[in-house]
C-alpha positions in Angstrom: 40.2 -48.2 18.6 42.7 -47.0 16.0 40.0 -47.2 13.5 38.1 -44.7 15.7 40.8 -42.3 16.3 41.0 -42.2 12.6 37.5 -41.7 11.7 37.1 -38.9 14.3 40.8 -37.3 12.7 38.3 -37.9 9.1 35.6 -36.2 10.2 37.6 -32.7 11.7 39.7 -32.9 8.5 36.4 -32.3 6.4 34.8 -30.1 8.5 37.8 -28.1 7.7 37.4 -28.3 4.1 33.5 -27.2 4.4 34.8 -24.6 6.4 37.6 -23.1 3.6 35.5 -23.7 1.1 32.8 -21.7 2.3 35.0 -19.3 3.5 36.6 -18.8 0.0 32.7 -18.1 -1.7 32.3 -15.7 1.2 35.4 -14.0 -0.2 34.7 -13.6 -4.1 31.3 -12.9 -3.3 32.4 -10.3 -1.4 34.8 -9.0 -4.2 32.3 -9.5 -6.5 30.3 -7.1 -4.5 32.9 -3.5 -4.0 33.4 -4.3 -8.4 29.7 -4.5 -8.8 28.7 -1.8 -6.4 30.1 1.4 -7.9 28.5 0.7 -11.5 25.0 0.1 -10.0 25.0 3.4 -8.0 25.8 4.1 -11.4 22.6 3.0 -12.7 20.4 4.4 -10.1 21.7 8.1 -10.8 21.0 7.8 -14.4 18.1 6.3 -14.5 16.8 9.6 -11.7 18.0 12.1 -14.7 16.1 10.1 -16.9 12.8 9.9 -15.1 13.1 13.7 -14.7 13.8 14.7 -18.1 11.1 12.6 -18.9 8.8 13.7 -16.6 9.7 17.9 -17.8 9.0 16.2 -21.4 5.0 15.0 -20.4 4.5 18.0 -18.2 5.6 20.5 -21.3 3.7 18.2 -24.2 0.4 18.1 -21.8 1.1 22.4 -21.3 1.1 22.7 -25.1 -2.2 20.6 -25.5 -4.2 22.5 -23.4 -2.5 26.1 -24.9 -4.1 24.4 -28.1 -7.7 23.4 -26.8 -7.2 27.4 -24.8 -8.9 29.8 -26.6 -6.6 32.6 -25.4 -3.5 30.7 -25.7 -1.8 32.3 -22.3 -1.0 31.1 -19.3 -1.5 32.7 -15.6 1.9 32.3 -14.6 2.9 30.1 -11.4 5.4 28.4 -9.5 7.9 27.0 -8.5 5.2 24.2 -8.2 4.3 20.5 -8.0 1.2 20.8 -7.9 -0.6 20.8 -11.8 -4.0 21.6 -10.3 -2.3 25.2 -9.9 -1.6 25.5 -13.5 -4.6 27.0 -15.8 -5.5 29.0 -19.1 -6.9 32.7 -18.5 -9.7 31.3 -20.2 -13.5 31.4 -18.8 -14.2 28.6 -16.9 -9.9 28.1 -17.2 -8.3 25.0 -18.5 -6.4 22.8 -15.4 -3.1 21.1 -16.5 -3.9 18.6 -14.3 -6.7 17.4 -16.3 -4.4 16.3 -19.5 -2.1 14.2 -16.9 -2.8 11.7 -15.7 -1.1 8.2 -14.1 -2.1 5.2 -16.0 -4.4 4.0 -13.4 -6.5 6.8 -13.9 -5.1 8.8 -10.1 -3.4 11.5 -9.9 0.9 12.0 -11.5 3.8 11.7 -9.0 6.4 14.4 -9.3 9.8 14.6 -8.5 10.5 17.8 -9.2 8.9 21.9 -9.3 7.7 23.3 -12.3 7.7 27.2 -13.3 5.2 27.8 -15.5 5.1 31.5 -18.0 2.5 32.9 -19.6 3.2 31.8 -22.6 3.9 28.2 -22.1 7.1 28.3 -20.9 7.6 25.5 -18.5 11.6 25.7 -16.2 12.3 22.3 -14.0 14.0 23.2 -10.8 15.5 19.9 -9.9 15.4 18.6 -6.1 
């Protein structure tokens, strides 16, 4: 009988040991998450700013290409807009900026900002 009692106590000690090990692992993971979280959120914010900057650069490049192809070299002023089908030259027929912007799959580009276009091709970005 004493052997059964010893076995029961051993199992209790093992269960308690496993519980403490799991608790320590959870605490360590919580500490690591608390330390890493501010850095991860900074990376997401930095990524958005870089994406908006790249988007502005792409639209400016497409606008310059469109004006180069244009006979008049001027745009109909428009904005603020995120619809690049509204941006066109004063040519007859007009060149449309949406034709100069395309997604990788050949579809439309999804924009994260709105833009204002001046007649001389100057582009201003309005951040969300």
